[in-house]
N, C-alpha and C positions, 0 to 999 in steps of 0.2 A: 413291215406287211403282217397281217395275224394270218396263221393257217392251224385250224382247228377243226379236230375230227370228231364226231358224237356219233357212238354206236346206237344206233336203234334196235337192230335185231344180229344176232350171233348163233341161231341154231343151223342147224344143215337141213334135211328134208323136210323134218316135221315140227313145227313150233312144240314146247313144254310149257308146263306151267311156269316155268320160272324164265324160258329163253324164246326171243320171237325169230322169225325168219330174217332173212339176210334185208339189210336197210343201213345205211350209211348218209352222215349228212356231214359235207366238207365245207366249214367257211373258210373263204380265202377272201379277207380283206371284206370281210361282211357280205360277200357273193355267195349265197348258198346253191349247192351241186349236191343232187342228190343221186347217191349210187344204189343201185337197186331198191325194190319197193315191195316186199314180200309183204303175207300177212299181218296187219296191225300196225304197219309203218306210222299211218298218219294219227292213230290212236298214241304211239310212243311217241310221234312230232308234239301233240298236246301235253301229254305227260311230263315230258321235258323242256317243254316253254320253247319250243323251235317257231320262231315266225313263218311257217311253211307260204305263206303267200310272197315270201322273197324269192321263193326258188323259181328259177326262172328255165333251169337245164336238167335234165334227168337222162340217166345213164344207167342202161338194164343189160347185164353182161350175158343173159342168155335166158331162155325159153323155158326151165324149169320153172314149175309153179312158186316155189319159196324163194324167189328171184324177182317176180313181176306181178302175184296173185293182189297183191294190195293196191299197183297203178291205177285200175280202172275207180276205183272206191276213191283214190285222191282227187283224180279227174274230175269226176261228178262232183265231188265237193267245193273244187273253185270254182264249177259252176254254179252253184246253188249259193256260193258266196259272192257272186257277182262280179269274180274277176273277169277284164277286159284285156288284161296284158297277155303278149304271146307267152306260150309255152313249149319250147324245143325236148323231144326225145330222140335217143341215139341208141339205136338195138337193130338186132336182125329185122330184117323186113317183114318176117312173120308177124312179127307184134303188131305191126302196121294193119295187118289184117283182122286180127284179133279186135283192136282198138274198133277200128273202122264198124265191124260186125255188130259191137258191142253198142257203139251209137248209133247205128241203123235200126237195131231192134228195140231200143229203148225210145226211139224216135227222138232223142235229144240235139236240141240243135247248140251247140255249146256259145257262150258269150264270148268268148277267148281265140285267138286264133293257135290251132293246135298245127305244131311244125315237126315232121318225121324227118330225122335222118340216119337213113340206112347204112348198118356198119358190114364191111366184107372181114369176118373173121378171120381169111386166111392169111392175112398180112396186117402189119403193123402199119398205123397210117393217124396223123394227126387230125381229129375230127372236131375239134374245138379251139379257136384262138382269138383271145380279145388282147386288149392292154397288159394286162400283169398277168395271164397265165394262159397255158397250153394244155391240151387233153390227147393224147397219144393211145391207140387202141395196144392192148398186148395180145398174140394170139395165145390160145390155151389147149390146153389137149385134154377135152374133154368128150362126153358122147355125143353130145351135138352143137352146133357151131358157138362157141364161147370165146368172150374178148376178158379182159383184166384193163386196165384204166391206170395210165402214168400222167398224173399231174403234175406239171414243173412249172414253177416261178419263173416269168421274164427276168433276164439279167438287171440287177438294179443300174440306176445312175452312179457314175464315178463321183467319189467324193474329193471336194476341192480341198488343197492343202493349205489351211487357213493363214499360216505363216508365209508361205510363198504368195498368196494373192496379197497380204497386206504390203509387204516388201517391194512387190513391184507396184501395188498402187493399180490393179487391174479394177475398171469399171465393173459396177455392178450388172451391167446389163449384158455384159460378156459371161457371165457366169452359167445360166443354162447351156450356152454352146460348148463351153468347156466341160458340164459335167455329161453332156452326149457326147464327148469325144473330139471335140474339136480343139486343134493347136492354137497359138495366141503371138500376135506379132503387136510388138510395143510401138511407142511415138517413133523412136528410132531407128524402127524395121527388122529389130532381132526377132527372130522366130524364136518360140518356147514350143517345143514338144509335149503334147499332153501327159504324157508319164511324168516330167517335169513338175506338173503343175497340181496333181491329183493322185488318188490312191484307189485301187479295185474298191466297190463296194461289196456288201456282204455276199455271200456266196448263194444262188437261187435257191430254195427250198424244192423239195420233189416228193410225193406222195405215193406208190405204187399200191395199188387195190387187186390180188391176184386170188380170183376164186370162181368159179370151180374150175379142178384141173387135175389131170394124173402128173404124175414125177417126171417132168422134162426140165432140161436145162437150156433149152432153146432159147429162152426168153432174159437169161441171165445179162448179156451185155445193153438189154434196154433198160434194166432196173439198176443195175450198177451204180453202186454209193447212194442209191436213193436214203433219205432222211428215215424216213419210215416204210416198212413194208408189211402190208396185212397179207397174210396168205393161211389159205385155207388147211387146217389141219383136223381133218373129219375123226380119223382115226389114233390111237395110240401105234405105235411100233407092234405090237402083238396081234395087231387085226390089219397086217401089212398085205396079207392075201385079199381082203374083203376090199382095201385101198386099190390096189391093183384090178381087180375085177371091176369096179365103180367108178374107176377113173377118178379117184380122190386122192388125196396127199394124207400122210401121219404127220407126227410132230416133229419127227427125227427129219423128213422128207423137208418139211418147212425150214428148218433151222438150217440144214444143209443147203438150200437155197441161200439163205439171208449170209450164209457164211463165204457162200464162192460169187455172190455178188457184192460182198462187200460195203452192204448196207448199214448205217447207221444204228437202227433197232427194229425189231422183228414185234408186230403182235399176231397173235394165231386167234383164229376163230373158225366158226362152221362147224362147230362140234357137233356130234352122234348124239340123238337124243339118250343115247345108253349109258353116256357119263354125268351123273351128277354132281360130282366132284372133279373140276378142272385140275386142281393143282397136279395131279400125276401127271397131265400134258403138260402143263408148264415146265415141271422139273426134267421131264423128258428133255422137251427141246433145248432146255439151257445147258442140258450135257454136252450140247454141239454149238450153241451158239448162247453165251451167256445175258446177251443184252434182249431178253425175248420176256414179251410181256401178254397177259390173256385181254381179248378184247373183254369188254363189261359194258352191258346196256345201259346208259345214260350218262357215263363218264365224257367228260370232253378231255381229249387231248391235244396237248400242244405240240405240234410237229416244229 
């Protein structure tokens, strides 16, 4: 199953000529999930040839403008394009008030159902669940209620050991049951346990998105061992005082979280507009966690 991430925007509070406000597309087996929707998100989707009509679920981390100000434009574009399929939005309840007000003032009558799911940022909770993936909130330590999101693939079916199946001449009709964990009893009444017949499937993939937050280790248990962690690194370490005052993290903070959580790869983003050259942030993070990469708009990352 594919697990691909496209960064649409990786700037912090203000966009720059070269970087846009926060927005990401996560493609899980061709199901598209939008994570945050800063200014210019839909323009970026067009630029990078994202089929955004396939987005059914939108996750907004918090109500600072750089994370949601592109949302209303996108919702109206869906309407203008004649969309009738429902959209689900997951966010702080304050966002519903903003959306309802704009729809009322513009006297719009959306062609599609808009379904809002309120998030309680104070506790971690599964907010989305389908046949292949779950999405859980992660409590962030920011100036206003904020969550991160943990996307976790559901366990895959066990794989049948071909040589055992052939030797025992197990009927094809039994394969699905065995892959789902069932034991097998042959014609003579002998029971074969499932672990004799199968091996474990590939380890489920997980992606943790943590932006915005001050430094805290409270959510490390939730993101333990994630295949990729996107973590804000708004400042370099020489701006630690600024980071603490604004409830943001430095590149060293992000790398420290990645190291303590034992993730496979760290992607840093949400860069302050003060930085034109991002390589110093990357080099600094690598002094703590070597497998660190920069979020780069338009690049598709395989998780």
